[in-house]
C-alpha positions as CSV (number, residue, x, y, z in Angstrom):
1,M,0.0,0.0,0.0
2,E,1.1,3.6,-0.5
3,Y,0.8,6.1,2.4
4,K,2.0,9.6,2.2
5,E,5.6,9.3,0.8
6,L,5.9,5.6,1.8
7,K,5.2,2.2,0.3
8,I,4.4,-0.5,2.8
9,S,4.4,-4.2,1.9
10,C,3.4,-7.1,4.1
11,I,3.4,-10.8,3.9
12,P,1.9,-13.5,6.2
13,D,4.3,-14.1,9.1
14,C,5.3,-17.5,10.6
15,G,6.7,-18.9,13.8
16,E,5.8,-17.0,17.0
17,N,3.8,-14.5,14.8
18,E,1.9,-17.0,12.7
19,G,-1.5,-15.5,11.8
20,G,0.1,-12.0,11.7
21,Y,2.1,-10.2,9.1
22,F,5.7,-9.1,8.6
23,C,5.8,-5.6,7.0
24,E,8.5,-3.5,5.3
25,V,8.5,0.3,4.9
26,H,10.1,1.8,1.8
27,T,10.3,5.3,0.3
28,Q,8.1,5.7,-2.8
29,D,10.9,6.7,-5.1
30,C,13.4,4.1,-3.9
31,D,13.5,0.4,-3.2
32,D,15.5,0.9,0.0
33,R,13.8,-0.5,3.1
34,I,13.8,2.1,5.8
35,D,11.9,0.2,8.5
36,C,10.1,-3.1,9.3
37,F,7.5,-4.2,11.8
38,C,5.1,-6.9,12.6
39,I,1.3,-7.0,12.9
40,H,0.5,-9.4,15.6
41,P,-2.4,-11.8,15.6
42,F,-3.8,-10.2,18.8
43,E,-3.9,-6.8,17.0
44,L,-5.9,-8.4,14.1
45,E,-8.4,-9.6,16.7
46,E,-9.1,-5.9,17.5
47,N,-9.1,-4.9,13.8
48,P,-8.7,-7.6,11.1
49,D,-7.7,-5.1,8.3
50,P,-3.9,-5.2,7.9
51,E,-4.0,-1.8,6.1
52,H,-5.4,-0.2,9.2
53,W,-2.2,-1.3,11.1
54,M,0.1,-0.3,8.3
55,R,-1.4,3.2,8.2
56,E,-1.2,3.5,12.0
57,Y,2.4,2.4,12.1
58,A,3.4,4.8,9.3
59,E,1.5,7.7,11.0
60,N,3.1,7.0,14.4
61,N,6.6,6.9,12.8
62,Y,6.3,9.5,10.1
63,D,7.8,12.4,12.0
64,A,10.8,10.3,13.0
65,Y,11.4,9.3,9.3
66,V,11.3,13.0,8.4
67,R,13.6,14.0,11.3
68,E,16.1,11.3,10.4
69,G,16.1,12.4,6.7
70,L,14.7,9.1,5.5
71,I,11.8,10.9,3.7
72,T,11.0,14.4,2.6
73,P,7.4,15.4,3.2
74,A,5.4,16.5,0.2
75,P,4.7,20.3,0.1
76,L,1.2,21.2,1.2
77,Q,-1.2,22.0,-1.6
78,G,-0.7,25.5,-2.8
79,Q,2.8,25.8,-1.4
80,S,6.0,25.5,-3.3
81,M,9.4,24.4,-2.0
């Protein structure tokens, strides 16, 4: 899925996290992975939509990605850089 300046992919997980997902966060213009995380089965009991958890993770970490220079936020509509 695409979210802001990010692409997030996920695959079914195994082992301790079987029933959950392993996710990777990439920049939209590059294939470099900048982060990874797991969606745990107990989270899916609360909300079974993996995209909900991908958006939540990206939103919670977005400012850190910008601060660390991993992504550049898109200009607000009507503003130029």
